[in-house]
N, C-alpha and C positions, 0 to 999 in steps of 0.2 A: 504493500500500500504506500510505502514511502516513495517508491518510484513515481506513482501517479500524483502524490502530493507535490513532489519536486517538479514534475511536469506542469502541474497547475500553477506553481509559483512562477515558472518560466513564462507561461502563457499570460499571466497577469502582470508581467513586468511592464509592458507598454501601457496598459490601462492605468497601472499604478503611477507611472511617470506622468501621464496626462492628468491624473487626479491632482498631483502636487503642483504641477504647472498651472492648472486652472485655479487652484486655491491661491497660488502666488499672485495671480492677476488681481485678486481682491485684497490680498494681504501679503505684502512683500516679505514679511517675516517668514513665510513658508518657503521662500526661496533660499533662506539662510542655510549655508552648508548643505545644499541639496544633495551633493554627491555622497554624503555620508549615508543617506538612505539607500544608496545603491552600492555601498562598499568602498567608497573613495574618500580620501581626505581625513581619516581618523587621526587623532593625536597619537604620537608614539610614546608609549608608557612602558617603563621597564617592568614594573609589577604594580598591582593595585587591588584594592577591594572595590568591587563594582556593585552599585545599587541602581536598579532600574525602577523608575516611577513614570507612569504614562504622561500625566499632565499635572497641572498646578495643584489639584486636590491631593493627588498621591504624593507629590513632592512635599506638600505641607505636612502630611501625615508622617513622612519619612524623616523629617528634620531631626526629631529627637534620636532616632536610630543612627543617622549619619554622625551626629555629634558624639553619641556614645562610642561608636566605632573609632572615630578619630581620637577620642580620649584614651581608649584602651589599646589602640595600635598606632601610636603616633609615628612610627617609622614607616608606615604604609601610606602610599598615595591613595587618594579616593577618586573614583570615577563615578559620576552620576549621569545616567542616560535618560532621555525622555523621548516622547513621540511629538509633543506639541511645542511650538515656540513659547507659549505662555509658561509651560513647565520649565523651559530653558531660562526664561527671564527670571523666574522665581529662584532658581538655583544661583544665578549670577547675583541677584539682589541680596541673598542671604550669605553666600560664601565668597563672592568675588572670584579671585584667581586662586583661592586656597584649595579648591577641588577642581578636577577636570570635568568638563562636560562635553558630550557629543550626542548626536541623535542615534537611536537604535536603527540598525539596518533592516531593510525588508528581508523576508524569510528565504530569499533566494540563496542557495548554498554558497555560491561564490562570495556574496556580500557578507554572509555570516563568518566565513573563514577569514576574510580580510579583516573583519572587526576583531576577531580573537588574536590574529597575528599581530595586530597593531597595539592592542591595549594590554594583552597578557594578564588577564585577571587571576589572582590567587583564589578568589572566592566570589560568588555571585549571590546577591540578595534581590529578589524580584518581588515587587509589591503587588499584592492582591490577586488580580484575575488573569494575568498574562500566562497563557499556555502556548508556547511556540515550539513545535517539534524539532526543527533544525537547530534552533538556539539551545534547547535543552540537550540535544544529542551532542552538540559541540562541547558543552560542559562535561558530559559524561566521558567522551573519548579523550579529552584533555585532562581528566582527573581534577576538574575544577568543582569544588563543593558548591552545590546550588541549594539555596533555601528560599522557599516561597513564603513571604512574610505577610501575615494577616490574610492568609489565602482564603479565597471564597469562590464559590461557584453558585450562581443564581439558579433557582428552579427552572427558569426559562431557558437557560443556556445548556443545561445538562442534557437535554434531548439532542441538541446539535452535536455535542461531544460524543454521545453514544453512537451516532451515525458513523463516526470515524473510530470506533472502538479499538480495532487492532493498532492503529497509529497512536492513539492517545495512550493506550496501555503500554506500548513500547516507549513512548515519550516519558512516561512517569516511572520508567524502570531503571533510570540512570543514577540510582543512589540519592535521589532528591529527598530533601527534608521538607515536609509540609507542616508549617505552623499555622493551623487553621483558625479562623475567627471564632467558629462555633462548632458544636458537635454535628449540627446539620451539614455544615460545609465539609467537615472531616468525613462524614458518611458519604457525601457525594463524591469526594475524591476517592475514597475506598471503592466505591462502586465502579469507578473508572480504571481500577487496577493499581492504585497507589499501595505502597508497602505499609502494612499496619505498624510495623516496627519503627517506621520513620515518619509516621503521621501523628501529630500532637495537636491538642487544642490549647492555644496560648491566648486567645482573645484578639481583639483588634487594638493595634497600637494607636489608633485614632483616639481612643479613650485617654491616652497619655498626652493629650494635646498641650502644647506650650502656649500659655497666654501671657504675653509679655506684660510685666507689671505696669508699664506706661500706656498700654493699649486703651484701657477704659478712660483714663484721664485725657489721652489724646483725642479719643472719640467724643468725649464731652466738650472738649475745647473746639473741635471741629463743628459740633452742633451749635455751640454758642456763636462761633464766627460766621457760619454760613446760613443757619436756620433760625436761631433765636429760640423763643419759648413755645413754639408751635408743637402740636402733637405730630409724631412721625411714625410711619411704618415703612418697612423695607421689603422689597421683593428681590431676592438675591439669587444669582446663578440661573436666570431664566433662559428659556429656549424658544425657538420658533413655534408659534401657535399658543404660547403661554403669555407673552407680553400683552397681547390684545385682551386676554381674559383679565389680567391684572389691571390694565387701564380701565376696562369696563367696571370692574369692582371699585376702583378708585373714584370714578365719576359718581357711582352710587353712594359711596362713603361721604363724598363732599356735600351731599344734600343734608347729611346729619352732622358732619364735622367740617364746616366750610373752611377752617384754618388748617386742615390736615395736609401734610406733605408726604408724598411718596418718594422714596429713594429707590430707583429702578436700576438694577445692575445685571445686564446680560452676561451669560456665561462666557461667550466667545467674543473677543474684541473685534473680529471681522464683521460682527453684526451691529456694532454701535451705530453706524449711520442708518441702517435699516430700522432700528428701534427708535432713533431720533425722528424718522419720518412717521412712524406709527404714533408717536406722541403728538406730532403736529396734526396728523389726520384726526386724532381724537379731540382736537380743539383745546388741548391743555397747554397752559404756559409752562415753560421749563427753562432750566439752566443746566449746562453740562459741567461736570466736575473739572474738566480740563480748562474751562473758561476761568476758573479761579475766582469767581465772583459770588457774592452772597445771594440768597433767595429773597426776593421782595415779598411783600404781603400778598401779592397776586400769583406768585409762583406755585404751581401745583405739583411739579415733578422735578426732582434732582436726578439727572441721568449720571450714573456712576460709570463713566467711560475711561476709567483708569484701571490698572492692574495692581493687585496686592493690598487694596484698601478696604476690602470687605470687612475685616475685623473692626476697623475704625467706624465704618458705616453701621455695623451692628451696635457698637457702643453708643452711637448717636441716635438709636431708634428705640421706640417703645414696644413695638410688635414686629415679629420677624415672620416672613413667608419664605420658605426654602424651596427654590425652583427645581425644575426637572421632574416635577411630581404631578402637575396637572396635565401633562402630556406624557406619553409612555417612554420616557427617558430612563426612569428608574430611581430618580431622586438623588439629591446631593447631601452633603454632610450636615446632619442635625446636631452634631456634637460641638461645632464651633459656636453657634449661638447659645447652646446649653452651658458652655463654659462661662458665659457671661450672665447666666441665670435669666435669660430673656424668654418671654412667652413665644412659643413656636407654633406656626400654622403650616401645614403641608398638604399636598394633594395625595391621591390614593396610590399613585404609581411609585412604589418604594422598593422594587425588587432588587435594586443594586446592593442594598444592605437591609434585607427584609428582617433579619434577626434583630438588628439594632432598632429598626423602626418598630417592630413588635414590642420591644422593651419600652420604648417611649410611650406607646399606646397603653400598655399594661400599667405603667408607672403614672399615667395621666400627666405626662410631660409634654404633650403636644395635642393639637386639634387637627384632625384629618377632615378635609373638605373635598367635595367631588367636582365642583364647578365654580364659576365666577360668582354666582349668587351666594353660595355657601361661604365662599371666601370673604365676600363683603360682610356677611352676617357675623362670621367668626371674628374678623378684625374689629368690627363695631362693638361686639360683646366684650372683647378684651380691653378696648379703649374706655368703654363705659364702666367696666368693673376692674379697677386697678388691683383689688385684693385677689381676685381670681387670676389676673395676669401674673401677679407676684408668686402665687402658689404654683402656677404652671412652671414659671422660671425656676423656682426652688426645687421642684421635682426633677427638672432636667439636670440641674447642677448636682443634685444628690445621686442621680443615676450615673452621671459621669464619674463622680468620686468613688462610687461603689465598684466600678468596673475598671479602675486604673490598675496598672501592674502588668499589662501585656508586654511592655517593653522589657521589664525585668525578667519575665518568664522566657521571652524570646532569647535574651542574651545568655541566660543559663543554658539554654539549648544550643546556642550557636557558638558561644565563646570558646569552649573546649575544642570544637571542630576547627575553628579558625586558628587557634593557637597551635594545634597539632600540625595543620597544613603549613603555617608560616614558619614554624620552627624547623620544618623539614627542608626548607629552601637552602 
């Protein structure tokens, strides 16, 4: 089956190249180091610990892990790979030149071999959901320890993996250590052929979120500077088909709360201009964060068209809606606003981290809505009932605190393996 998989990667090479070139027409950051996606132009590294995180959310979750590895293995260089430019930007913003960064190559065997020959990893830690047959096999044949960190498989994706069962079973046979988020995730990996002796439930390191001590103060200062004393709600990490629902909900809310401000933060920067047009079409006055000007009394929407400021926007808000959930994207990180004890509203599509979402529902730490009308009602209820909003926020913060420790459990599992590998060099 591997032969047919590799043949498929070869056939997809031209469409894949066209995809990135087309994306680059709308957002030139996708053309940055484009050759790396095809096996060209990787940094030359003597040895390194390699951490892969798809995009900005996974990078954010991986930050405590990267810092812990740098502290425990200061002699080792660190390489962080991402798929998206936003993930790259976050790596650079946090670490500057103190860690290496490059883009992960496409699954074409030649590109994968070129990547390994260039960066020479001593160990690989891959965040969450990435299962790549050629990449994993390359780790196995080169005797590179591979750990899947906060590993998860959604119920929706398990069917697709089972269609390629022989290939997936072989992919998971290269001595991979699976540090699963939950027992359900571990069971799904085991059903695909993972080694029971190398599969552990360590939890999600997203619970070990780092909230910088100045974040809340900076967010409050940003609110005082740009917004004033108006009530504020935020719709963060929104997607196509979701912003319109949010704007419709906001217009309904303005009838009850005429001074209410919406902070709208699209997930992907290439959609900033599109969302700007949606706001204009809705007839709502707005300012963009990049303009650097304050909101007047008639401003209805603050468009968050910057990267890396969502935690500040959260701190400046009274109620949080976490996007990717009113449309079938799978939902985004509920833990970031929970770390600030904020009341959270989310849509029903939460399959990207269903176990965590279920914990929030069971703990009464969020409100789940199904459409724009329910969204407006939920936000209005929380604005009208600050005690209820505070209780919701406290429950979320308690849930976060109760489930911390995944990073420690992961390091107990991983550190001896890395120490043994590195000492053998």
